[in-house]
N, C-alpha and C positions, 0 to 999 in steps of 0.2 A: 574420315576421322584419322588424325595422325596418331603416332605411337603413344605419345604422352596422354592424349585424350582417351585412347583405348585403355591405357593403364589406370587412369583415374576412374573411368567407368567401371572397370572390373573391381577396383577397390570398393567402390560404392555398392555394387551388386553383392560383393562378398560380405559386406557389413550386414545387409538385410537377410542374408541366408545363413548367418552364423548360428541362429537358433531355428530349427524346423518349426513350422506352424501349420495349422489347419484353418481354413476359412469357410464360414457359412454365409450364403448370399453374396458370393464373390462377383456375380454378374452385375450387382449394384454398383460396383466400383468403376464400371465403364460409363456410367451415367454422370454427366457433369451437372451437379446440383448447385444451388446458390452457396450453401455453407456445409462444410463437414465439421462435425463435433467429434473430437477424439477423446476417449475415456480409457486410461490405463486401469486395469482391474486386478486387485489382489486381495482375496479373502474379504470381500466387501458385501457379502450377502445381506447383512443387516441394513445396509443403506442403498444398495444398488437400484432397487425398484423406485425409490423416490427420485434418485438421480435421473434414471431413464425417463420416468414419467414427466419430469420437468422439461425434457427435450421434446417429448411427444406432443405436449400441449402448447408449444410455442405459437405465438400469434403470426409468425412468418409463414406458418403452414408446414406441418411435418413432411408434406410431399416435396418441399423445397430443400430438405435437409437430408444428408447422409450421416448416420450415427455409427461410428466405428468403435466397438468395444474390443480392447486387446487384453486378454487375460494372461497373467504372468505366472501360471501354475497354481491357481487357487485350489484349496482343498476343503472349502466350507460350504459348497453348494452354489457358489457364484456361477460356475460353468453351466449348471443345470438351468439357472435363471436366464442366462444369456441365450441358451438354445431356445428356451421358451419365447423370449423376446423376438429372436430372429425368425421363428416360425410364424409369429403373429404379424410381424412387420417386415416386408421385403427390403426396406431401406435401413434396417438395423443389421450391420455387418459384424458378425462375431468372429474374432480371431483368437485361436487357442495356441499359445506357445507350448512346445513340448517340454520345456524346462524353465525353471525360475531364473530370472536374470539378476535379481537382487535390488534393482532400482526401477523407478518409473521411466528412466531414460529410453531404453530400447523399445518398450511398448509405445511410448509417445512418438518416437522417431519412426517406427514401423507404421503407425497409423497415418502420420503425415506423408510417408512414402507411398502408401496405398491410395491416399485420397486423390480425387480428381476435380474437386469443386473450385470455385473462384476464391473463396475465403475459408479459413480454418479457425477453429477455437479449440482450446483444451479445457476439459472439465474433469476434476477428480471424482472418483467413484463414490465418495461419501459426501459430496457437496451437491448443490442444485442451482438452477438458474431461475431468475424471475420469469414470469410468463411471457413478457415481451422483450426479454434481454437480447435474444438473437436479432430480432427485428430492429431494435434500437441501434445496435452496432452496425448491422448490415446497411441500413438506410444512411447512417452517418458515413460509412465507408464509400457508398455509392455517390453520395452528395459531394464529398470533399476529395475523392480520388486519391486518398493517401494509402500508404502501405500498412497502417496500424491504427487501431482505435481502441480506446479503453473507457470503461464505465465504472460505476460505483460497486465496490465489494463490501458486503456486510457480514461481519463475523457473528456467529450465533453460538453462545455457550449456554450452560445450564441456568444462568441467572439473567442474562441480558443480551441485547444486540449492540454491536458497535461498528462504526464505519472504519475500515482500515485503508491505508494509502490515500488519505484525504486529498493530498496534493494532486493526484491524477484525476480526481473527479469533483474537484471543488468548483469548477466552472465549465461552461460549454465553450470549447475551443475548436476552431476549424482550421486545419492546415497550419499548425505552428511547429517550430523547431522543438524537438524533445529537449534540447538544451536550454530552452527558455523557461522550463518548469523546474524550479530550484531543486526539489527533492524527488524528481521523477524516478531516479535510479534506486531510491530506497525501497520500492515495492516492486519486486520482479518475479513474483510467483505467476503461475499460469492463469490466474483468475481474471475474469471480466474483460478479456481482451480478444480482439479479432485481428487477423493479419491476412495479407494476400498470400495464398499458398505458393504462388510462383516465386515470391521473394525467398521463401525457405528453400525451394528446390533449386533455383538458379544459383543461389549463393551457398548451397550445401550446408545450410545452418541446421545443426543437430544438437540435441541435448547431450552433453558429455556423460560418460559412464561413471558418475559419482553418486554416492549415497546421499550427499547433501550439497546444496548450492548449484546443482545442475541446471535448475530453472533460472538462476541468477545469470549464469554465463550465457545461456540460450537467449534470454531477452535482451541482454547487452548487445549481442550480435544482431538481433532483429532491429533494435532501435538504431544501431549504427548504420543499418541499411534502410532507414526510414527518415529521409530528410525532413519530412513533415508528418505530423500525427494529428489526430483529432481526439477530443475527450468529451464526455457527457456526464452530467450530474445524475442521470437516470440510474436506478438500481439495476444491476445486471446479474450479480453472482452472490450466492450465499455460501460462506465458508463454515463448515461444520467443526465446531470445537466443543461439542457436547461431551459430558462425562462419559468415559468408556471408549471414546474414539481415539485410539493410539496410532497416530500417524508416524511415518518414518522420521519426520522432523522431531517429534517428541522423544523418540527412542534414541536419537543420535547423541553421543557424548560430546560435551562442549569442545574438547580438544580435537575430536574428529571434525567437527564443524570448522574449527579454526584452520585445520590442515586443508580443508576444501577451500576456505576463503583465501588462503595463501596461494593455492593453485590458480584461483580466478584472478587474484591480484597480479601474479606473474603473466597470466594470459593477456590481461589488459595492457600491462606495461610493455609487453612484447610487440603490441600493435603499433607503438610509437604514434599515438594519436596527437592531434594538435593539443597543446597544453590546456587550452580553454575547455576542451571537451573532456580530456583525460581527467582533469581535476575533479569534475563532478562525479565521475564514476569512482575514482580513487577515494574521494571523501566518503562515499557510502561504504567502501570496503574497509577503510581504516576507522573513521569516526563511529559509524553505526555498528559494523560487525566486530571490530577489533578493540574498541574502547567501550562503547555502551553495552554491547552484548557480552563482552568478555569480563569487564570489571563492574559496571553499574548494574549488577544483578545479585540476587540473594545467594545463588550458587557459589559466587566468589567468596562471600562472607562465610559460608558454611564449609568451604573446602579446607581440609587439613594440610593441603600442599599448595599454598599460595605461590610458592616459588615457581611452580609449573606454569602458572598464569603469567608471571613476569617473564619467564624464559620464552613463552610463546609470543608475547607481545614484542619482545626484543627481536624475535625472528621476523616479525612483520616489518619492523623498522629497518632491519638489516636488508631485507628483500627490497624495500622501497629505495633505500639509499644506494643499493648496489646498481640501480639503473641511472643514477646521476641525473635526475630530472631537474628542470629549471625552476622548481618551486619547492617549498618546505611544507612538511606535514602540518606544523603548528600554525601556519599562516592561513590555513583553509579549514580549520575546525570551526564549526558553527555554534554549537551549544556551549555556553560559558563553563558548565561543569566538565565538559570534555577537555577544554583547554587546561583547567586546573588539574584534572587527573593526569593529563599528558605531562604537564610541568613537574608534578610531584614524582612521576615515574622517572623522568629524565634526570631529576636531582637525587634519585635513590631514596626518596622519603616515603618508604613503603608503609611504615606505620601510620603516618598521616594520611596516606592514600586510603588505607583500610578504614580509618576513622571517618573519613569523608564519605565513603560508600555506606558505612553503617548509618551515618546521618541521613544520607540520601534515601535509603531503603526503610529506615525504621522511625525517623523523626516525624511525628504526626503534625506538629504545629510549626510549620516553616514560615514564620512571620518575617517579612522583609524589614530591614533596618536602613534608615537613611544616614549615609555617611557623606559629608560634604556635598549635600544636595543630590546624591546618587543612591539608588537602592541596591542593597546587597543582602545575601544570606551570610550570617556569621556562624561558623562551625567551630565549636570548642574541641581542641585536641590536647594531647598530653602536655604537661609542664606549663599549663596556663596559656598555651598558645591558641591562636585563632586563625582559621582559614576564611578568607572572604571569597564568596562566589558572586560575581556581578549578576544582577537581574536586568535584562534589557530595558524594561520599563514597568512601572506600576501605575494603575489608576488609583490615586489616593482617595478621591471622593467624587461624588457627582450629585447633581440635583436636576429635576425635570419640571418643565412647565409647558403650558400650551399658550401660544401666541397666534391669534387669528387661525389660520388653517394649518399650522405647523406644530409638531412636537419638538421641543428643544431640550437637549441634554447638555448641561455644562459640566465639563470634566476637568479635574486637576490631575495632570500627568507628570510624573517624574521619571527620568531614566537616562541611561547611557545612549540609547537610540530610540527616540520617540517616533512611533510609526505614523504613517498616513493612513487613517481609516478609510476603507473603500466602500463598504456596504454593510447592511445589517442582515444577519442570518437568523431566521426564526426556526428553531428545531422543534418539531412536534414532540411533546413530552412522552407520548405513548408509542408512537410509530416512527422509528428512526428513519424510515425511508422517506418520510414527508418533510420537506424543507421549503420554506418560503423565503424570498429575498426582497429586501426593501432598499431602495436607493436612499442615499443621504448626501448632505452637503456639510462640509467641515470648514469652520473659520477659526483661526487662531486669534484669540482676543489679546493675549499677551503671552510671553514665554511661559510654557507649562500650563496654560489655561486655554481650552478649546471648546467651541460650541458646535454640537452636531444637530443638524435639523433634518427632520423627516416629515414629509407631507402626510397629513391625516388621510387624505384620499387614497394613498398608496396601500393603506391597510384594509380598504373596503373589500378587496377581492380575497383576502386571507380567510381560509376556512375556519369555522368555529372550533376552537380547541385551545389548550394551554401550550405555551411555547417557552423554550429556553432562549434567552435573548443574547446573541453574540455580536460583537463588533469584529469585522473581518479586516485583515491587513496583510500586506505582502502575499497577495493571492489567496492562500488557503489558511493562513494563521488566524486564530480566533481568540478572543478574550471575553470573559464575563465582565459586567460592569457593576462595581459596588454601589449600593445606595441604601439609605435608611429613610423610610417614608412613614409618617405618622398615620396617614390615610391613603387608601388606594386612589389613584387618579382615574376617573371614569370619563371616557370621551365618547359621545354618541356618534354612531355611524349610520349610514343609510340602511334601509331594509330592516329596521328594528334591531340592528346589531349594536353592540357596545365594545369598545376597546378599553381594556383595563390594564393599567400599569401598576405594579405593586412591588414591595420588597419581599424576596423569598426568605425562607427560614435562615439561610446563610447570608442574608443581606446583599443579594444581588438583584439586579433588575429582572423582574419576571413580567410576562405579558400573556394575556388571554383574550380571546374574542368570544363574546357570548351573544 
């Protein structure tokens, strides 16, 4: 080993010894299991048992898993619970840091450093996994030989469940470029993903010591070292957002978040990536983090110091422009309202910007208006002015009929960019984890009028239930279909089943199998 390598190795060792720690079941770390699950713990007593239990009952077999719990100085009984788990299960490794580090970064990094398995996953101490979540990702990784795989994340709050990061779990994909999925970099938390442990260790990929955005930077690095990734539509991870669960993310001030985002922006720009790759990551850091999350939120409207917001966004622009990149921010904004917000900011039209956000957050009835055969939202501002926000497309009307063995939907579509519909998604009304997909054929009868055909036989295997009917386009984008029907359309299926198409309360296509 040369001098430089020895120095790098010492720096690496010094990092992991900066905080003293105690380990229970240390001998387990010498056993190379299939998967290591790493859980940073800090005052998680109320949730930790459910989290650990979700790993113990995995269909992959708990004997094939090492679970590393890294406690960051808890004072609520979490440590007692961890000792209990490690006493019951030799493959639960409990690590107790002697002092609190202030972020999940060091506990996660230490867990990955101690791990010896082929694959690694991160699980937060208040979340939980689906029973077969690890097996789903493990088998996908083994089959496709990629460095990284991701499944479906479901957020659970006190009222409902919702799918987050739909773009990364909207389809089953095997060995695709991460840059082929338009919004992949929009969801970069530690949830529902598995990676080769060697990729982390060989490339010295670590979570940076930041209170916020540390996972964003970490997974950018992982994806940049993953020429191909795989994705699955299967549920893997449940994100706990129940009342009373105050995560670090919730506690972080918006300006602290922005400072962290700016650090990550500089980090990415310093890499001098090919522009085609860099633009995707920068779009997330500017459009999503620095426009949507900074301005298009109620905290902006409620703030008594809006100039602070404007100054912070100007800082973002100054950082980007200081790197003299060969593309402009405004050319790669995706959402129409983001483009309008950016334009108003650059023209110093702050009052109009604030009125636009007030409309965005508080207007309940956002009816589209057709102007010169194109759909827009009209927003009234001071002095009888109006701001127009383009709408990519609207389905103005539809009707449905059955011809021979096919269901045909005729749509009238108006827009700036009329999509190519790719498939039908049937979302179970009661169980968000359950999704059915039906193939379709699209024919354009004339400009703005298209016919969508679905084979009746394709609904035969759909489970008896009520479903939300979505048309899917551009991979993961989805839209409801407006319709007004005087009577339900009842279509007999085999095995004494019926397919019923109806108008919902809000005049959208609804579907149920009885």
